[in-house]
C-alpha positions in Angstrom: 0.0 0.0 0.0 1.4 3.4 -0.9 2.3 6.0 1.7 -0.2 8.4 0.1 -3.1 5.9 0.3 -2.2 4.9 3.8 -2.2 8.5 4.9 -5.5 9.2 3.1 -7.4 6.1 4.3 -6.0 6.0 7.9 -3.8 3.7 9.9 -4.2 0.0 9.6 -6.6 -1.5 12.3 -5.4 -4.3 14.5 -6.3 -7.8 13.3 -9.0 -9.6 15.3 -10.2 -13.2 15.3 -13.7 -13.2 13.7 -16.1 -15.8 12.3 -15.9 -16.7 8.6 -19.1 -14.8 7.8 -18.1 -11.8 9.9 -14.6 -11.5 8.4 -16.1 -11.7 4.9 -18.6 -9.0 5.7 -15.7 -6.8 7.1 -13.7 -7.3 3.9 -16.6 -6.4 1.7 -17.4 -3.3 3.9 -13.8 -2.2 3.6 -13.8 -2.8 -0.2 -17.1 -0.8 -0.7 -15.6 2.1 1.3 -12.5 2.2 -0.9 -14.4 1.6 -4.2 -16.8 4.4 -3.3 -13.9 6.9 -3.2 -11.5 5.5 -5.7 -11.7 4.0 -9.2 -11.6 0.2 -9.0 -8.3 0.0 -10.9 -6.7 2.3 -8.3 -7.6 0.0 -5.4 -5.4 -3.0 -4.6 -5.8 -6.1 -2.6 -3.3 -4.7 -0.2 -5.4 -1.6 0.3 -8.4 -3.6 1.2 -6.5 -5.9 3.5 -4.9 -2.9 5.3 -8.3 -1.1 5.6 -9.9 -4.3 7.1 -7.0 -5.2 9.3 -6.6 -8.5 7.5 -3.7 -10.1 5.7 -3.3 -10.0 1.9 -3.5 -13.8 1.9 -6.8 -13.8 3.7 -8.4 -11.6 1.1 -7.2 -13.9 -1.6 -8.5 -16.9 0.4 -12.0 -15.5 0.5 -12.3 -13.9 -2.9 -9.5 -15.2 -5.2 -8.6 -11.8 -6.6 -9.6 -8.1 -6.9 -12.2 -8.6 -9.6 -13.9 -11.3 -7.5 -13.8 -9.0 -4.5 -15.2 -6.1 -6.5 -18.1 -8.2 -7.9 -18.9 -9.6 -4.4 -18.9 -6.1 -2.9 -21.2 -4.7 -5.5 -23.5 -7.8 -5.3 -23.8 -7.2 -1.6 -24.8 -3.6 -2.0 -27.2 -4.4 -4.9 -28.9 -7.2 -2.9 -29.5 -4.9 0.1 -30.9 -2.1 -2.1 -33.1 -4.5 -4.1 -34.5 -5.8 -0.8 -35.5 -2.2 0.1 -37.3 -1.9 -3.2 -39.8 -4.7 -2.4 -43.3 -3.3 -3.1 -45.2 -2.7 0.2 -48.6 -1.9 -1.3 -49.5 1.1 0.8 -51.8 3.8 -0.6 -52.2 4.7 -4.2 -49.5 4.6 -6.9 -48.0 8.1 -6.1 -48.1 7.3 -2.4 -46.4 3.9 -3.1 -43.8 5.7 -5.2 -43.1 8.2 -2.4 -42.8 5.3 0.1 -40.4 3.5 -2.3 -38.3 6.6 -2.5 -38.1 6.8 1.2 -36.8 3.2 1.4 -34.4 3.9 -1.4 -32.9 6.9 0.4 -32.9 5.0 3.6 -30.4 2.8 1.9 -28.5 5.7 0.4 -28.1 7.3 3.9 -27.4 4.1 5.8 -25.1 2.5 3.2 -23.5 5.5 1.5 -20.3 3.7 0.6 -22.2 0.8 -1.0 -24.5 3.1 -3.0 -21.6 5.2 -4.2 -19.6 2.2 -5.1 -22.5 0.6 -7.0 -23.1 3.7 -9.2 -19.6 5.2 -9.3 -17.2 4.6 -12.3 -17.0 5.1 -16.0 -18.0 2.9 -19.0 -15.3 0.4 -18.3 -17.2 -0.6 -15.1 -20.5 -0.9 -16.9 -19.8 -4.0 -19.0 -20.0 -7.7 -18.3 -20.8 -8.9 -14.8 -20.5 -5.4 -13.2 -23.0 -4.0 -15.7 -25.4 -6.8 -15.0 -25.3 -6.0 -11.3 -26.0 -2.3 -11.8 -28.6 -2.9 -14.4 -30.3 -5.5 -12.2 -31.0 -2.8 -9.6 -32.4 -0.5 -12.2 -34.7 -3.2 -13.7 -36.0 -4.0 -10.2 -36.9 -0.3 -9.7 -38.6 -0.2 -13.1 -40.6 -3.3 -12.4 -41.7 -1.9 -9.0 -42.9 1.4 -10.6 -44.7 -0.4 -13.5 -46.4 -2.7 -11.0 -47.4 0.2 -8.8 -48.9 2.0 -11.7 -50.9 -1.0 -12.8 -49.4 -1.1 -16.2 -49.0 -4.5 -18.0 -46.5 -3.5 -20.6 -45.4 0.1 -21.1 -45.2 1.6 -24.6 -42.1 3.5 -25.8 -43.0 6.9 -24.4 -43.7 5.6 -20.9 -40.7 3.2 -21.0 -38.3 6.1 -21.9 -40.0 8.3 -19.3 -39.6 5.8 -16.4 -36.0 4.9 -17.3 -35.2 8.6 -17.4 -36.7 9.1 -14.0 -34.7 6.2 -12.5 -31.5 7.8 -13.8 -32.6 11.1 -12.2 -33.1 9.3 -8.8 -29.6 7.8 -9.0 -28.1 11.2 -9.8 -30.0 12.8 -7.0 -28.8 10.2 -4.6 -25.1 10.8 -5.5 -25.6 14.6 -5.4 -27.3 14.4 -2.0 -24.4 12.3 -0.6 -21.9 14.9 -2.0 -23.6 18.1 -0.8 -26.3 17.2 1.7 -27.6 20.8 1.3 -31.3 19.7 0.9 -33.6 18.0 3.4 -34.1 14.4 2.4 -37.9 14.7 2.6 -37.8 17.7 0.3 -35.7 15.9 -2.2 -38.0 12.9 -2.2 -41.0 15.2 -2.8 -39.1 16.9 -5.6 -38.5 13.5 -7.3 -42.2 12.7 -7.1 -43.0 16.0 -8.6 -40.5 15.3 -11.4 -42.2 12.0 -12.1 -45.5 13.8 -12.5 -43.9 16.4 -14.8 -42.3 13.7 -16.9 -45.5 11.9 -17.3 -47.3 15.1 -18.2 -44.7 15.7 -21.0 -45.1 12.1 -22.2 -48.9 12.5 -22.2 -48.5 14.7 -25.3 -46.9 11.8 -27.2 -49.0 8.9 -26.1 -52.8 9.0 -25.3 -52.3 5.9 -23.0 -49.9 7.9 -20.8 -52.4 10.7 -20.7 -55.1 8.4 -19.4 -52.6 6.9 -16.9 -51.7 10.3 -15.6 -55.3 11.3 -15.1 -55.9 8.0 -13.2 -52.8 8.6 -11.0 -53.8 12.2 -10.2 -57.4 11.3 -9.5 -56.3 8.5 -7.2 -53.9 10.8 -5.4 -56.7 13.4 -4.9 -59.0 10.8 -3.5 -56.3 9.6 -1.1 -55.6 13.1 0.1 -59.3 13.8 0.7 -59.4 10.7 2.9 -56.4 11.9 4.9 -56.8 15.7 5.2 -54.2 16.1 7.9 -51.4 14.8 5.6 -50.2 17.8 3.5 -48.9 17.0 0.0 -48.4 19.0 -3.2 -51.4 19.5 -5.4 -51.0 18.2 -9.0 -53.3 20.0 -11.5 -55.0 17.7 -13.9 -53.4 17.7 -17.3 -55.0 20.0 -19.9 -55.2 17.9 -23.0 -58.0 17.2 -25.5 -60.1 14.1 -24.8 -57.9 11.0 -25.4 -58.4 8.9 -28.5 -59.8 5.4 -28.1 -57.7 3.4 -25.7 -55.9 0.3 -26.6 -57.2 -2.7 -24.7 -55.5 -3.6 -21.5 -53.7 -1.3 -19.1 -53.7 2.5 -19.6 -50.2 2.9 -21.1 -50.0 -0.3 -23.1 -50.0 1.2 -26.6 -47.7 -1.6 -27.6 -46.6 -4.6 -25.6 -42.9 -4.0 -25.2 -41.7 -5.1 -21.7 -39.5 -2.9 -19.5 -36.9 -5.5 -19.2 
């Protein structure tokens, strides 16, 4: 380990006798912390061993090499985040979306290193197994949103809209970790507002999205009237001409392309 990295990341902790599972968890935690602050190619096995207070040989014993450790660390972060994204089924679609964002940002706040490591890096880290791990989290989030909205198979306009929003949420999470100059609750409300704005824009391109948005907003209004003590932003109904005849099935299924 270089003197510069040692000074930057702190003194090496004393080694302790731990169970196999606990030692593996500590190595992964140390790796996630390093990968969240440095490019993967700049982190060595020695760096991870030193940070975790373990021997270089022990890291190789558990993971075989740096690539295996990197994949294991990202899989650990992805599995935890995906578990947070399990649909809970509370309230209408916009309320469920808001609740999902809260669980998402719970993970961002509690596992900052894992979140940053999962999303950090350039195109070289987005191919092969690493790309599959990152994309798996995005697909889980997309499936959750589509399910909450009651859509069977989104058409192109809705699919692009939802994928764009997921990218916005990821960027917002990284920005919040970097600056923390905005209250979490306010950021979560902003992202829900952004979803509504994006759907409103897509409504001009797909009558099915228009009907979906009207359904979401009417459901949100009904939910708010049933709970008057819970303040929430008001979303004006979209001002569009009456939609053309809907395709059979769910509101935004103009075609039957799946999200994933």
